[in-house]
DSSP file (Angstrom, degrees, kcal/mol; ACC not computed):
  #  RESIDUE AA STRUCTURE BP1 BP2  ACC     N-H-->O    O-->H-N    N-H-->O    O-->H-N    TCO  KAPPA ALPHA  PHI   PSI    X-CA   Y-CA   Z-CA
    1    1 A E     >        0   0    0      0, 0.0     4,-2.0     0, 0.0     5,-0.2   0.000 360.0 360.0 360.0 -49.1  -31.4   13.4   -6.2
    2    2 A E  H  >  +     0   0    0      1,-0.2     4,-2.3     2,-0.2    23,-0.2   0.882 360.0  56.1 -66.9 -35.0  -33.7   10.4   -6.0
    3    3 A G  H  > S+     0   0    0      1,-0.2     4,-2.2     2,-0.2    -1,-0.2   0.928 108.6  46.9 -60.6 -46.3  -36.6   12.7   -4.7
    4    4 A V  H  > S+     0   0    0      1,-0.2     4,-2.5     2,-0.2    -1,-0.2   0.909 110.4  53.0 -67.1 -40.7  -36.3   15.0   -7.7
    5    5 A E  H  X S+     0   0    0     -4,-2.0     4,-2.3     1,-0.2    -1,-0.2   0.866 108.8  49.7 -62.2 -37.2  -36.2   11.9  -10.0
    6    6 A V  H  X S+     0   0    0     -4,-2.3     4,-1.8    15,-0.2    -2,-0.2   0.919 111.6  48.2 -64.5 -43.2  -39.4   10.7   -8.5
    7    7 A A  H  X S+     0   0    0     -4,-2.2     4,-1.0     2,-0.2    -2,-0.2   0.914 113.4  47.6 -63.2 -42.8  -41.1   14.1   -8.9
    8    8 A L  H >X S+     0   0    0     -4,-2.5     4,-2.2     1,-0.2     3,-0.7   0.928 111.3  49.8 -65.0 -46.3  -40.0   14.3  -12.5
    9    9 A A  H 3X S+     0   0    0     -4,-2.3     4,-1.5     1,-0.2     9,-0.3   0.827 104.4  61.7 -65.2 -29.4  -41.2   10.8  -13.3
   10   10 A A  H 3< S+     0   0    0     -4,-1.8    -1,-0.2     1,-0.2    -2,-0.2   0.824 116.9  28.0 -61.3 -35.2  -44.6   11.6  -11.7
   11   11 A V  H << S+     0   0    0     -4,-1.0    -2,-0.2    -3,-0.7    -1,-0.2   0.668 133.5  25.2-104.5 -21.3  -45.3   14.3  -14.2
   12   12 A A  H  < S+     0   0    0     -4,-2.2    -3,-0.2    -5,-0.2     2,-0.2   0.524 108.2  56.4-127.0  -3.2  -43.4   13.3  -17.4
   13   13 A E  S  < S-     0   0    0     -4,-1.5     2,-0.1    -5,-0.3    -4,-0.0  -0.537  81.4 -79.7-125.3-174.2  -42.9    9.5  -17.5
   14   14 A T     >  -     0   0    0     -2,-0.2     4,-2.3     1,-0.1     5,-0.2  -0.370  41.6-105.5 -85.6 166.0  -44.8    6.2  -17.4
   15   15 A K  H  > S+     0   0    0      1,-0.2     4,-2.5     2,-0.2     5,-0.2   0.890 122.7  53.6 -58.1 -40.1  -46.2    4.4  -14.5
   16   16 A E  H  > S+     0   0    0      2,-0.2     4,-2.2     1,-0.2    -1,-0.2   0.908 108.4  49.9 -65.6 -39.2  -43.4    1.8  -14.7
   17   17 A D  H  > S+     0   0    0      2,-0.2     4,-2.5     1,-0.2    -2,-0.2   0.931 111.9  48.3 -56.0 -47.1  -40.8    4.7  -14.7
   18   18 A L  H  X S+     0   0    0     -4,-2.3     4,-2.5    -9,-0.3    -2,-0.2   0.898 110.7  49.8 -64.2 -40.9  -42.4    6.2  -11.6
   19   19 A L  H  X S+     0   0    0     -4,-2.5     4,-2.5     2,-0.2    -1,-0.2   0.888 111.5  50.1 -65.6 -37.0  -42.5    2.8   -9.9
   20   20 A G  H  X S+     0   0    0     -4,-2.2     4,-2.2    -5,-0.2    -2,-0.2   0.927 111.8  47.1 -65.3 -45.0  -38.8    2.3  -10.7
   21   21 A E  H  X S+     0   0    0     -4,-2.5     4,-2.2     2,-0.2   -15,-0.2   0.844 112.1  50.8 -64.3 -35.7  -37.9    5.7   -9.3
   22   22 A C  H  X S+     0   0    0     -4,-2.5     4,-3.0     2,-0.2     5,-0.2   0.927 109.0  51.2 -64.9 -44.4  -40.0    5.1   -6.1
   23   23 A A  H  X S+     0   0    0     -4,-2.5     4,-2.5     1,-0.2    -2,-0.2   0.913 110.5  48.5 -63.5 -40.1  -38.2    1.8   -5.6
   24   24 A D  H  X S+     0   0    0     -4,-2.2     4,-2.6     2,-0.2     5,-0.2   0.936 112.2  49.5 -59.2 -45.5  -34.8    3.6   -5.9
   25   25 A L  H  X S+     0   0    0     -4,-2.2     4,-1.9     1,-0.2    -2,-0.2   0.931 112.0  47.6 -64.9 -44.3  -35.9    6.2   -3.5
   26   26 A F  H  X S+     0   0    0     -4,-3.0     4,-2.6     2,-0.2    -1,-0.2   0.920 111.6  51.4 -58.6 -44.2  -37.1    3.6   -1.0
   27   27 A Y  H  X S+     0   0    0     -4,-2.5     4,-2.3     1,-0.2    -2,-0.2   0.936 112.6  43.7 -56.8 -50.8  -33.9    1.6   -1.3
   28   28 A H  H  X S+     0   0    0     -4,-2.6     4,-2.0     1,-0.2    -1,-0.2   0.796 112.3  53.9 -72.1 -25.7  -31.6    4.5   -0.7
   29   29 A T  H  X S+     0   0    0     -4,-1.9     4,-2.6    -5,-0.2    -1,-0.2   0.899 109.9  47.5 -70.3 -40.8  -33.9    5.7    2.2
   30   30 A L  H  X S+     0   0    0     -4,-2.6     4,-2.5     2,-0.2    -2,-0.2   0.890 110.4  51.4 -65.4 -39.8  -33.6    2.2    3.8
   31   31 A V  H  X S+     0   0    0     -4,-2.3     4,-2.6     2,-0.2    -2,-0.2   0.927 111.2  48.4 -64.1 -43.3  -29.8    2.2    3.3
   32   32 A L  H  X S+     0   0    0     -4,-2.0     4,-2.4     2,-0.2    -2,-0.2   0.947 111.2  50.4 -59.0 -50.6  -29.6    5.7    5.0
   33   33 A L  H  <>S+     0   0    0     -4,-2.6     5,-2.7     1,-0.2     4,-0.3   0.923 112.3  47.8 -52.4 -51.2  -31.8    4.4    7.9
   34   34 A A  H ><5S+     0   0    0     -4,-2.5     3,-1.7     1,-0.2    -1,-0.2   0.933 110.0  51.9 -61.1 -46.2  -29.6    1.4    8.3
   35   35 A D  H 3<5S+     0   0    0     -4,-2.6    -1,-0.2     1,-0.3    -2,-0.2   0.882 113.2  44.6 -56.7 -40.6  -26.4    3.5    8.3
   36   36 A Q  T 3<5S-     0   0    0     -4,-2.4    -1,-0.3    -5,-0.2    -2,-0.2   0.360 113.4-119.0 -88.8   6.5  -27.9    5.8   11.0
   37   37 A K  T < 5 +     0   0    0     -3,-1.7     2,-0.5    -4,-0.3    -3,-0.2   0.868  63.5 146.6  57.8  42.4  -29.1    2.8   13.0
   38   38 A I      < -     0   0    0     -5,-2.7    -1,-0.2    -6,-0.1     2,-0.2  -0.941  44.0-132.5-110.7 127.6  -32.7    3.9   12.7
   39   39 A E    >>  -     0   0    0     -2,-0.5     3,-1.4     1,-0.1     4,-1.1  -0.509  14.9-126.6 -80.4 145.9  -35.4    1.2   12.6
   40   40 A L  H 3> S+     0   0    0      1,-0.3     4,-2.4     2,-0.2     3,-0.3   0.828 111.3  65.1 -56.7 -32.0  -38.1    1.4   10.0
   41   41 A S  H 3> S+     0   0    0      1,-0.2     4,-1.9     2,-0.2    -1,-0.3   0.792  94.6  57.7 -64.6 -25.8  -40.5    1.1   12.9
   42   42 A E  H <> S+     0   0    0     -3,-1.4     4,-1.6     2,-0.2    -1,-0.2   0.873 106.8  47.4 -69.4 -37.0  -39.3    4.4   14.2
   43   43 A V  H  X S+     0   0    0     -4,-1.1     4,-2.3    -3,-0.3    -2,-0.2   0.910 110.3  53.1 -69.4 -40.5  -40.3    6.1   11.0
   44   44 A M  H  X S+     0   0    0     -4,-2.4     4,-2.7     1,-0.2    -2,-0.2   0.904 106.0  54.3 -63.0 -38.0  -43.7    4.3   11.1
   45   45 A T  H  X S+     0   0    0     -4,-1.9     4,-2.2     1,-0.2    -1,-0.2   0.897 107.5  49.1 -63.5 -39.8  -44.2    5.7   14.6
   46   46 A V  H  X S+     0   0    0     -4,-1.6     4,-1.9     2,-0.2    -1,-0.2   0.927 113.0  49.0 -65.2 -43.9  -43.6    9.3   13.4
   47   47 A L  H  X S+     0   0    0     -4,-2.3     4,-2.4     1,-0.2    -2,-0.2   0.929 109.8  49.6 -59.3 -46.9  -46.1    8.6   10.5
   48   48 A Q  H  X S+     0   0    0     -4,-2.7     4,-1.2     1,-0.2    -1,-0.2   0.874 109.2  52.4 -62.7 -36.9  -48.8    7.3   12.8
   49   49 A A  H  X S+     0   0    0     -4,-2.2     4,-0.6    -5,-0.2    -1,-0.2   0.886 110.0  49.3 -69.2 -32.1  -48.4   10.3   15.2
   50   50 A R  H >< S+     0   0    0     -4,-1.9     3,-1.2     1,-0.2    -2,-0.2   0.916 106.3  56.0 -69.7 -39.9  -48.9   12.7   12.3
   51   51 A H  H 3< S+     0   0    0     -4,-2.4    -1,-0.2     1,-0.3    -2,-0.2   0.791 102.8  56.2 -61.7 -29.2  -51.9   10.8   11.1
   52   52 A K  H 3<        0   0    0     -4,-1.2    -1,-0.3     1,-0.2    -2,-0.2   0.709 360.0 360.0 -75.9 -21.2  -53.5   11.3   14.5
   53   53 A K    <<        0   0    0     -3,-1.2    -1,-0.2    -4,-0.6    -2,-0.2   0.493 360.0 360.0 -73.1 360.0  -53.2   15.1   14.5
């Protein structure tokens, strides 16, 4: 749901709206990671590995 709201805000709303939706998405993602006992550093490792490809 939050991802869809970010996409919609990116094309139809203001920068402030997009920032708010991105903040919501980040928050919910961080809560999910904490619930699953996944460290943010693990996500960063995946991103770094993808960047090297």
